[in-house]
DRENZA-295608 format. One line per 3 residues: their letters; for each residue y, x, z of C-alpha. Coordinates in steps of 0.02 Angstrom, whole numbers. Layout:
<recs>
a	Y/X/Z | ...
</recs>
This chain:
<recs>
mpl	-31/729/221 | 57/598/113 | 206/642/3
iis	339/509/35 | 432/461/-124 | 567/336/-81
gag	693/255/-195 | 801/210/-45 | 962/309/-56
rea	883/431/-179 | 801/526/-37 | 713/687/-83
pkr	523/678/-80 | 454/742/84 | 287/761/173
spi	249/668/334 | 88/679/435 | 101/498/495
giy	193/415/352 | 335/295/400 | 337/236/580
dtg	459/114/662 | 464/131/851 | 569/-26/870
ilc	441/-153/811 | 310/-167/947 | 288/-143/1133
lrc	144/-36/1196 | 37/-189/1238 | 63/-260/1063
eea	16/-95/983 | -143/-93/1086 | -183/-270/1029
lga	-176/-213/847 | -266/-49/883 | -440/-108/832
tds	-375/-189/673 | -276/-33/626 | -424/81/663
ygi	-538/-22/552 | -419/-21/404 | -378/164/419
dvl	-563/206/433 | -608/106/277 | -464/152/163
lkr	-420/329/219 | -553/414/322 | -721/355/253
fgq	-683/280/83 | -795/404/-7 | -940/365/110
lfl	-923/177/108 | -881/142/-74 | -1000/183/-216
pks	-929/213/-391 | -967/88/-529 | -977/159/-705
glg	-941/86/-875 | -892/156/-1046 | -929/331/-984
rtv	-808/330/-837 | -784/257/-664 | -716/80/-679
gfe	-719/36/-495 | -799/53/-324 | -900/-65/-216
ate	-951/-69/-33 | -1079/-185/44 | -1048/-142/227
ian	-864/-191/235 | -803/-348/324 | -679/-412/196
hrl	-591/-526/319 | -559/-382/440 | -490/-272/302
lqf	-377/-414/244 | -317/-440/422 | -269/-256/429
lia	-171/-272/267 | -79/-427/330 | -37/-336/493
vlw	39/-193/393 | 132/-319/284 | 204/-408/436
ras	264/-248/518 | 346/-195/355 | 437/-363/345
vss	511/-347/520 | 545/-160/508 | 722/-90/507
qdf	669/60/403 | 750/71/230 | 580/120/161
ygg	519/-59/190 | 679/-143/131 | 588/-225/-15
vkl	470/-323/99 | 539/-491/157 | 411/-625/202
gph	539/-756/250 | 450/-919/298 | 280/-832/293
eda	326/-702/425 | 264/-802/574 | 99/-842/488
akq	72/-658/450 | 107/-613/631 | -15/-745/695
iaf	-154/-681/583 | -118/-500/631 | -142/-536/817
dva	-287/-659/801 | -445/-563/846 | -551/-699/765
ass	-445/-728/611 | -543/-827/480 | -411/-930/390
fgv	-282/-833/290 | -173/-966/210 | -65/-895/72
fda	-131/-717/95 | -262/-624/-4 | -276/-448/-76
ils	-344/-345/-219 | -374/-157/-206 | -366/-18/-335
kwr	-392/170/-330 | -312/300/-441 | -416/412/-552
dde	-349/566/-641 | -412/558/-821 | -278/678/-886
gig	-304/808/-750 | -129/793/-677 | -197/869/-518
lvt	-104/777/-380 | -131/887/-227 | -72/756/-103
ppl	-71/566/-112 | 103/494/-141 | 173/359/-28
lnp	294/249/-126 | 403/108/-62 | 306/-55/-46
hre	382/-186/-158 | 364/-364/-219 | 292/-404/-390
rwh	217/-550/-485 | 46/-570/-562 | 66/-707/-692
gvn	191/-791/-577 | 93/-761/-416 | 191/-666/-283
ayr	117/-508/-207 | 171/-349/-120 | 110/-177/-170
fyf	66/-54/-30 | -3/123/-38 | -142/196/71
gqv	-180/371/10 | -256/350/-163 | -290/166/-132
vay	-163/34/-183 | -165/-140/-104 | -90/-290/-191
ikv	-64/-416/-51 | -39/-595/-111 | 90/-704/-24
dar	74/-864/-123 | -14/-1032/-109 | -83/-1003/-284
sfp	-234/-893/-314 | -233/-729/-408 | -261/-760/-594
epl	-432/-724/-667 | -514/-602/-684 | -420/-529/-534
rrn	-468/-673/-421 | -654/-634/-426 | -619/-460/-356
sll	-505/-514/-212 | -554/-489/-31 | -567/-676/-2
nas	-671/-716/-156 | -786/-567/-184 | -949/-559/-86
tar	-928/-370/-69 | -775/-258/-53 | -722/-208/-228
vvs	-593/-81/-286 | -533/-71/-466 | -510/103/-541
rni	-342/141/-626 | -285/295/-723 | -132/363/-632
ats	-58/447/-786 | -35/280/-877 | 19/181/-723
kdf	194/120/-683 | 173/206/-514 | 166/378/-595
gam	321/339/-698 | 410/283/-540 | 359/444/-451
vst	428/552/-592 | 589/451/-607 | 623/447/-420
trg	585/631/-399 | 701/680/-543 | 838/568/-474
svk	818/642/-300 | 826/820/-368 | 985/782/-465
aee	1064/698/-314 | 1021/847/-203 | 1092/969/-331
arr	1254/868/-336 | 1265/868/-145 | 1240/1057/-139
agr	1371/1083/-274 | 1491/974/-174 | 1461/1075/-16
rgn	1491/1238/-109 | 1653/1167/-179 | 1712/1117/-5
ta	1681/1290/65 | 1760/1384/-81
</recs>
């Protein structure tokens, strides 16, 4: 069950069995149209990652993972479908995702059962490793947000311990990232990252501390009002 850590309104971290869901985005028929795409992505990234991806070692540690039985274009379509839904969502959690002129293109790819051309979209995947033995008992789910890779625009999304960096830019990812992207690699590749030294871990700690302080202030205010 993911631990939702949101910077929106300094909300306290909380667990949710289904993550963030917006009932106002799609009709039942539209949800059914995306069902196969969603099932494929969830199966690959969340349910069977350990079965599908084999670890790649270097310098005495795991440096990445690789899978030969993954259809990269289908996985990318899933990521674009998630990206599009985040862009049109009214949930504060997805407030940092705004596709603007690329929103219609993302929607078209999401619903195209034979999608083969992805325009400005591409993606790179990474997976956290715990070199310092922090011992995360549940995967955190942080707000997706926009960032730049040497000037190239991308959005960061979280799927359990896997992080997806979804490019929304006519330019390619810079090397050596480009060779590991879903559109350019011949196999599905996932880069391994140490969570303790990542900006994500720093954001988790900072947001959690801020949320705790905000909650303590609210409780103190309530006690003062009832005194």
